[in-house]
N, C-alpha and C positions, 0 to 999 in steps of 0.2 A: 718671250713668253711662248710656251707651247699652248695650242688650242685646247689641248686636253686638260690644262689647268684652269681654263676659263670656266667660270659658274654660269650654267644655263639661266637666261632671264625668267625670273618667276612667271609662271603661267598666268597668275592673277593679273599681273600688270599688263597683260595682253587681252585676257577674255573680258575683264570689267570695261575698260574703255571702248573696246571693240563692240560689245553689246549696247554699251551706252550710245555710241556713236551711231550705231545702226538704228536705234530708236529715234535719235534725233533726226536723222536723214529721211527715215520713213515718215515721222511726224511732218516734216516739212513738205515732204511729196504730198501727202495725204491732204494736208490743210492748206494747200495753195493750188488747188484745182489741177492736181497731178503735175505740179511744177510749172505751171504756165502762166497764173496771175496771183497775186497777193490777195488778202482779205481787205474789205473796205469798212472805215468807219467814217463819221462826219468830217474829222481831220483829214481823212484820205481824199475824199472828194474836193476839199479845200485845196490841197497840195497839188493834186492833179489839174484843177482849173487855173491854179496860179501859173504852172508850168506850161499849160496849153495856150493861155492868153499871152503869156510872155513870148513864147515861140512863134505865135501868130502876129506879133508885133503891137499887142495891146497894152502891154505893161503888165505888172504884177497885179493883175486884178482877179479877185476871187468869185464864186460862183453867185454872189449877192450884188456883183457889179461894182463893188467897192475895192479901193486900193489897199494893199497889203500894209498894216500898221504895226500891229503886236509882234509878228514873227519875223525872225531874220531871214534873209532871202536866199541863202546858197543852195539849198536843196532843191527848190522849184528850179532854180537856174541849172542846175546839173541835170534834173529831168527833161529840161526843155531841149537837151543835146539830141535825144533820140525820141522824139514824139511819135513817130510811126509805129514804134514798138515799145511805147511807155510802160505798159504793164510788165512785160518781159524785162526790159531794163530795170525797172525798180526791183524785181525779183532777183535779178543777178547782183545788184548794188547789195541787197541785203544778205544774200548767201555769201558773196565774197567777204562782207564786213563781219559776218559772224564768224567765219572761218579765220579771219584776222584776229578778232577778239580772243578765240580759244587759244591761238598761237601765242599772242602777245602776253596774255594773262599768264601763261605758263612759264614763259621765258623771262617775263619781268620779275615774278615772285619767287623764282628759283632758289634764291638764297634764304628766303623765308621758309621755304618748304624743304629743309634739309632731310628729313626723314623720308625714306621712300613711301612709307604709308600715308605721310602727309601729301605727297605729291599725287598719289593714287586716289585718295578721298577728294582732293582739289579738282583733279582733271575730271572725275567721273561726275561729281557733283555739279560742276560748272556746265557740263554737257548736258545733264538731265535737268538744268534748271529751268522750270516752266515759264516763268517770266522772259527768259532769253529767248526761248522757241517763241513766244507770243510776239515779241517785238520784231521776231525774224519773218513771221508769216502774215504780218499786217502791213499795210501801205503807209508806214511811218517814218520819221526820221531817227527814231532811237537807235536802230542797228548801226547805221553809219555814223551817227553821233558817237555810240560807245566805242566804236573802232578807233575814231580820233582821239577820243578821251584815253584809251588805252595806249596809244601811240604817244600822246603827250606825257603820260606818266613814265612810260618806258625812256622816252627821250630825257625827260628831267632827271630821273633817277641815276640814269648813266653819265648824265652833265655833271651831277653834283659828285659822283664817284670819280670820275676821270678828268673832268675839266675840258672835255672834249668840244671843239667848236662846231664840229658836225652835229653832236647831240644837242648842242645850244640850238643851233638853226632848226633842227628836228622838232624839239619840243615848242619852240615858239610858233613855227608854221602849223603844227598839228593843233596847238591851242587855238591859234587863230581861227583855223577852219572849223574846229568843234564848236566855237562860240558863235561862228556864222552859220552853223547848223541848227542850233538850239539855243534860245535865250538861258534854259536852265543850267548850261554850262558854267554860267557866272557863279553859280551856288558853290561850285568846287573851289573856286579862287580865294574866299576868306580863310579856308584851311591852310593854303600854301602860305598866305601872308602870316598867319599866326605861327606857322612852323618856323619861318626864318626868323621872326621876331624872338622866338625861344631860344635861338642859338647862340649861347653865351660866348663860345669860342670864336664867333664870326665878328670881324671888324664892321664898324658902322658904314664903311665904304662898300663892302661885299654885301651887306643887307640892302643898302640902297640900289646897288646895282641890280640885284636880284629883282627888286621891286619895279625899277625902270623897265626891266626885261618883261615882266608881267604886264605892265602897261603898254608895252610894244603890242604884246601878245593879244589883249583885248582891245586894241585901238579900233579894229573894224566893228566889234560890236557896239563900242561906245560911240563911235561916229553914227552908226546907222540908228541907233535908238534915240540918241540926242536930236538928230535931225528930224526922225519920223514922229517921235512922240512928243517932243518938247516944242521944237522950232514950228514944225507943220501944223500939229494938231492940239498942242498944249493940253494933253490930257493928264489930269491929276491921278497918277495911278495908285499913289498911297491911299488918296481919298476913295477910290473905288474898292480897295482891298479892305479897309477898316470895318465896314459893315458886316463882313464875312469872317472877322477876325475871331475864331473859336478855338484857342490854342488846346484846351483840354480835349475836345473832340478830335482835333487834329493829331494830337499826340496819341490818343488810343488808335486811330486808323493807322499810323505810320508804325507803331510798335507792333501792332497785331500783324501787319503785313510782313514786318522783318520776323516776327515770330514764326510765321508760316514758312518761311523760307528753311527754317532749321527743324521744326516739329510739326507733326500732323495738327489740323486745325479741329481739334475736339472741343473747343471753347474760345470765344472771343477774348475772355479775360485772360485765360491760360496762354494764348498766343501773345497778347499784350505784355503779359509779365516776363515771358521769354525775351521778347523783343526789348523790353526795357532792360533786362539784365545783361542782355548782348550789349546794347549800346553802352550801358556803363562800363561793361568790362574793356571794350575797345577805346572808350575815353581814358580808363586807367592805363591801358597799354601805351597809348600815345603820349600821355603826360609822364609816365615813369620814365621812358627813355627818349626825351626829346631830340637827342642827337642821331638816333637811327633814321635811315630813310624810310623804313616803313611807318614810322610815326608819322611822317609827311602824308603818306597815303591814308592813314586812318584819320587824320584831322581833316583831309579833304573830303572823305566819305563823311565824316560827322557833320561838317558844315553844310554839305548837301542835304543831309538828312534834317537837320535842325530847322532849316529853311521852310520844309514842309509842316514845321510845328506852328509856322507863322502864316504861311501862304496856304489857304485852305485847298487841299486836294480832294478832287471828286472821288467819292468812295469807290465808284466803278472804275477809276482810272489810277487808282494809287499804286496797283501793281506796276503798271505801265510806267508810271513817274519814277518809281524807286528801281526800276529794271538796271539802270546803269551803275548802281552802286553794288550789284551782286558779286562781280568778280572781286571787289575790295572786301565785302563782307566775309565771303567764303575764304579768304585767305587767313583771317583770323580764326574762323570756325574751324577749319581743317587743321592748322596748326595746333590748336587746343585739343581737338579730338584725337589727333596722332599722338600727343603726350600722353593722354589718357590710355590709349590703346598699348603703349610700349612700357608704361609703368608697372613696376614689380607689385603694386597694390592692387591690380585689378586681375583677377582670373583669365586666362588666355581664351578660354571658351566663351566667357561673359563677354570679353572684348570683340571676338568675332561676331556674337549676336548683336551687340550693339551696332557695329558697322553694318552688318548685313540688314539690320532693321532700317537705318538710315537710307541705305541703297534702295530697299523696297518702297519706301516712303516717297523718294524722289521719283523712282519709276512709276509707281502707281498714280501719282499726282500728275505726270506729264502725259500718261497714257490717257487718263480721264479727260484731260484738257484737249489732247489730240482729237479724241471723239466729239467734242463740242465744236471745235473749229472745223473739222472735216465733215461735221454733220452726220456722225456716225452714232447710232443709238446704243452707246454704252454708258451713257451719263449717270444713270441711276444704279450703276453696279459699283460705284465707289463713292466714298463720303468725303474724301479729301478735296478742299476748295483750292 
């Protein structure tokens, strides 16, 4: 084929992602003390204390002098490897983790984003996702947790497609590490279990084998929590959660947060309505074609989201809790928006205006929050939360 016959790569596929990535990198630099250290919250001081005490030979002891119980231990153990530069080490972990997330998210779902417009929408919205930048600029476990979650999904989907033993080992190991980074990882597993049970063409032996693989994957999580919570402390976790069981409030918080991923926050109930509609749409897609690999991803995302209808999320932390499902949420929304844009029922100029409006919303929202995290006085210039 002659080079003259090759079509030039559309400029928009270079300009938009480049601008988006520039904004993200700039935001990361400004929000992390010029790229030197991450921001801290209460959990950050706990994680640092656990790492420093363990590195000093005192065990996994928190700032209150008590031993670690509720959290899984892998992240503090990892941080203890380089205590002399723990702030820089944590920053590098987050930076490499989010870079891996961007790469894996686009590679894993390339089959679901067949249209070039879908790939463009997905890549730019993912890069400009405010919660993803948030978990990257704070001293938290979410960024590295999300990386291993995406690695788990990538390995699992490819194992189901090819039967490769390498991918089998990959998703089991990635899942094991993911669950030892954050307890919340277990909330994705019911979706995977439900998916395999819905597969009518699979033999009982195949389903049982899959469930055994899952059991191996969360053996570390299971062993740690049984030992720490049940054997050592005998804490009634269910009894502690029941007094705070407020499903209606939890539902409103979660759906409002998901709605804000997609539309401007012009009203709590409007965002909640959008979030509810989106969850319903994803549930329909997952049940409509249970044999498709993407239905596995949707069911995993839904099982994670539904958990927070039961477990009360702190209103100030709900964005942080739900950040791990953003790559999965945006797959569905990007594919749907792409279908609208290429449909003959929509005026081309109107389609471009919709796309540009969505992009501007993501852009303005992330710039506003960069100002907050970097303590730049631009907060009152924008209304998007």
